[in-house]
C-alpha positions in Angstrom: 0.0 0.0 0.0 1.4 3.4 -1.0 0.8 6.6 0.9 -2.1 7.6 -1.3 -4.0 4.3 -1.0 -6.8 3.7 1.5 -8.7 0.6 2.3 -12.5 0.6 1.7 -14.5 -2.3 3.1 -18.1 -3.3 2.3 -20.6 -3.1 5.1 -23.3 -5.1 3.5 -25.4 -8.2 4.2 -24.5 -9.6 0.8 -21.0 -8.3 0.2 -19.7 -7.9 3.7 -16.0 -7.7 4.2 -15.2 -7.3 0.4 -12.3 -4.9 0.5 -10.3 -2.9 -2.0 -7.4 -0.4 -1.8 -8.2 2.8 -3.8 -5.6 5.4 -4.7 -6.8 8.8 -3.7 -4.5 10.7 -6.0 -7.1 11.3 -8.7 -10.2 11.2 -6.5 -12.5 14.3 -6.3 -15.6 13.1 -4.6 -17.1 10.4 -2.5 -19.0 9.2 -5.6 -15.6 8.7 -7.4 -14.6 6.3 -4.5 -17.9 4.5 -4.6 -17.8 4.1 -8.4 -14.3 2.6 -8.2 -15.3 0.3 -5.3 -18.3 -1.0 -7.3 -16.2 -1.5 -10.4 -13.7 -3.6 -8.5 -16.5 -5.6 -6.8 -18.2 -6.2 -10.2 -14.9 -7.3 -11.8 -14.3 -9.8 -9.0 -17.8 -11.2 -9.3 -17.6 -11.4 -13.1 -14.2 -13.0 -13.0 -15.7 -15.7 -10.8 -18.9 -16.1 -12.9 -21.1 -15.0 -10.0 -23.8 -13.7 -12.3 -26.6 -13.8 -9.7 -24.5 -11.6 -7.3 -23.9 -9.2 -10.2 -27.7 -8.8 -10.5 -27.9 -8.2 -6.8 -25.1 -5.6 -7.0 -27.1 -3.7 -9.7 -29.9 -3.1 -7.1 -27.7 -1.9 -4.3 -27.2 1.8 -3.4 -23.8 2.1 -1.9 -22.8 5.2 0.1 -20.3 6.4 2.6 -21.9 8.1 5.6 -20.2 10.0 8.5 -17.2 11.0 6.3 -16.6 13.8 3.9 -14.3 13.7 1.0 -12.0 16.0 3.0 -11.9 13.5 5.9 -10.8 10.8 3.5 -8.3 12.9 1.5 -6.6 14.0 4.7 -6.7 10.6 6.4 -3.6 8.7 7.5 -2.2 5.7 5.8 -3.8 2.6 7.4 -7.2 4.3 8.1 -10.2 2.2 7.1 -13.4 3.3 5.5 -16.7 1.5 5.1 -19.0 1.6 2.1 -22.5 0.7 3.1 -25.6 -0.5 1.2 -28.1 -0.2 4.0 -30.2 2.9 4.9 
């Protein structure tokens, strides 16, 4: 993990504990992070032919609550962030 990468972990009944490191260097918004997270999750599901889980993923509304983009961009290496799909 380099100094610009942070770990994002799914807080989800279906995708719980899926985790990905995202480089914050070209990130401008929380939505950028969420989009990259979903892309990595989808790639993992597709690579493993988990088509039913891909369909479930399409119906999820992922979000980051309790953190701003500034909180994440100024965070320390090793900090963890959760991406949720519950209300």
